[in-house]
N, C-alpha and C positions, 0 to 999 in steps of 0.2 A: 504493499500499499504506499501511500505518499509520504508516510513518516518512517517506514521500516523497509529498507531495500538494499540490495547490492546492485552494482553495476559491473559489467564484465567487458573487457576488451582484449583482443588476441595479442595486442602489443604489451599491455601492463597487468594483465589478469584481473583479479577481482578487487574492486574498490569497496571497501566495507564502511566507508565513512558516512554513508547515508545523506550525502550532500547532492543537490541537483547541480547541473552544470553551471548555473549562474551564481551558486553560493560558493564561498571560500572557507576553508578551515585548515588548521595545522594538520599536516599529514605525513606519514612515514611509510616508505615503500620497503617491503621485506621479500626477500626470496624464501620459498618454502620447498619442501621435497616434491611437491607436485606443481602448483600454480603461484605466481607472485601475488601478494596482497598488499593493499594500501589501508592503513588504519588511521583513525583520529586518536592521538594519544590522550586527549582530554576526555574521552569516553571509553578509555581502556584501563585494565588493572592487570598486574602480575599477581596470580594467586598461589601462594606456596603452602602445600598441605603437609601436615604431620611431621614436620622436621623437629621432632621433640626428643628428649633424652631416652624415653622408653624405647623408641624406634632406632635411634642413631648412636647413642652413647656406647663406646666400646666396653664399658664395664657391664652394661646390660646384655648387649649382643653384638654379634659380628655382622655389619651391614656395609660391605665395601662399596657397592654401587650407590648406596645412600649417602656414605661420606663423599664420594666422588661427586655426586650431584650437588652437595652442599658447597664443595669447592668451585665448581662451575658457576653457581649462583652468586657466590661471594665474589668471584673474580670478574664475571661478565655481567650476568643478568641483572643483578640488584644495582650496581653503579649505573648501568646504562639506563634501567628503568627511571631512576631518580633524575638522571641528567635529561630525560625526555619528558620528565613530569608525569610519568605513568604511575598511578597509584599502586603501592604494594600493599597486599592483603596477606596476613598470615592466618591460616585456618587450621585449627587445632582441635583434637580431642580435649574435653574440659567438662567432665560430667558433674552433675549435681546429685543429691540424694533422690530428688524427683526423677531425674533421668534414669537412674538405675531402677527405681520402682517401676517405671514405665517401659523399660526396655523389653522388647519381645524375647521369648525364649531362644529364637534362632540367633539373635544378636549376642545374647549372653553366652550361648554355647561357643560362638566363634572366638571369644576371648577366655574360654575356660580351658586352658591348656597346661596341664601340670609339667610340660617339658620346658616351659618358659623359666629358666632358672638363672639367676645372675651368675656370671663366671666366677665372682669371688665369694660366693655364698652357697651353702647347701640348703638354703630356705627355699622351699617350694612355695609359690603362690599362684593363685589361678582365679580368674574372674574379675569383673569390674569392682572396684572398691576395696579389693583385698589388699592389706598392708604388705609393702615390698620388703620391709625391714631396713636394716642399715646397709648402705651401699659404700664399699671402699673404693675411692677414686685412685686413678693412677698416680697422683701425687702423694697418696697415703692419707689424704683427708677422708673423714667419715661423714656421710650425710644420710639423713632419714629419707629414703626413697619415696615415701608417702603411699597413699592408697592408690591402686592401679587406675591411671588415667583420670583422676578427680582433679578438678580446678585447684590451682594454687599449690600444687605438690611439685616436688623436684622431678618426678619422672614425667609429668605432663608439661614441664617448662621447655621452652625452645632450647635445643642443643646450643652449647654456650657461645661458639663463634657466631652463630646466626641470631642469638639473643643479643649479643653486642651490637650486631648491625641494626637490629630492631631498635634497641635502646638509643643508639646514636641518631636515629631519625626523629625522636620525639620532641627535639628542640629546633626542628626545621620547619619552613613554611608549609611543607606537605608530609606530616608525619606517617609513618606506616600505621595500618590498622590491623587489630588482632580481633579475631571471632572464634568462638567455640562451636563445637558440633558434637552431636550425640549419636550419630550413625555414620557408617562408612563414608557416605555422601554428605557434603556439607550443604547441599541445596535439595534434599529430598523432600522437605516440608512445603506446604502451600504457603506458609509465612515463616519468616525467620529474621533476626537481626540483620544477618548478612544479606539476605534478598531484599529487605527494605532499603539497605544502604546502597546496593547496586542500583535499584530503581530510582532512589531519591536523587542520587548523583548522576543519573543517565549513563552509567557504565554499561556498555553492551558488548564490548570486545574483551574476551578474558584470555590470558596467557597462563597455562597451567605448569606447575612444577611440584616436586615434592616426592613423598614415599606413602605407600607403595604404589608403583605405577599402576599395576593391575587390580588394585583394590580401591583404596580411598581416592587416589588420584582420578582413576577411570570412572569410579562411581560418581564423583562430583562433575567430572566433565560431561558425562553422558546426561546427567539431570540438567546441567546448564544448557546442553544442546537441545533438550526437550522443552526448556523454558525459553527458547528463542535467542540465547546468546551465541556470539561468535566464539569458537573455541580453537585455540592454537596451543598444541602440546610442545614444550621445550624438551626435546628428546633427551639430551644429556643433563638437563636439569631434574630428571627424575631417576629413581632407582627402586629396585624391589629385591626381596630375598628369594623370590619365586624363580623357577628355572627361565632360562632365556626365552624360550618360546612364549611365555606369559606376556612379557613386554612386547614381543614381536606381534602378538595378536592385537593388543591395544593399539600399537602404532598402525598396523595394517587397516583396523577399522577407522581409526581416527583420520587418516589422510584420505581414506576413500568415503567416509559417511559424515562422521561427526565434525570435521573441521580441516585443520592443516598441521603440519609438523615442521619444525625448524630446530636448529641447534642454538645454544646460547651464543656462540660466536656469530651466527647469522643474525641474531637478535641485535648484537652489538653493532654489527656492520651496517645494518639498516638505519639504525639511530644515528650513527656518526655521519652517514651519508646525507641525513636530512638537515635542512636548514633550522637553526635555532634562534 
């Protein structure tokens, strides 16, 4: 319709800015794995999912691709997004008692795994809200891991290098935003603080990164697609502990159905080539 449309050209690919030819806006041109796209940075956001201690901290688990993704985000995507005035959104598990009470059994089963054992402890924990006990950090410090994926706990906190990046943004003109979720998808509900924020700020083009690619990242991306958002997956800004074919499946569907795929370096290249 007149307010929600893409334009296509064989020369420049898809224009996602939703501007008529006589209108002007700031725009950034990106190469993707399939077709080039042009976006409006003022209507775009970088959504980084579940980069929390529970999923990334080496004391809790080994997540090589997740740590590699965090490096790519810190080196490339996050600085570039801030340079282009693209809003950064951190979307994390952060449960309340009400969330646990209302969680369906299928969801509770997904996190009820006695094999999740911290590498420095023989304490077995399982299920939402279960105390993780004391965690010994690589420097020898001890922290209370807190209850599993509950808000304001160490295990649900952003992994420290990323937390520092988030904190550094809070005194800038466009601070990062942080939202909690209570399902694998952060956009499953008909109404949520995140969805309201996106609509209120007219953000329509979403770049996705985080862990795990084939679980919370893909779940949120597919719900965003169903709700009418433009979806771009930053391939190397994502990681998963699943076998390689799991990420390959998500990427296959994303670039053919749900949206587009690019690397964090392509993200930087497009932003650096655009006028500011």
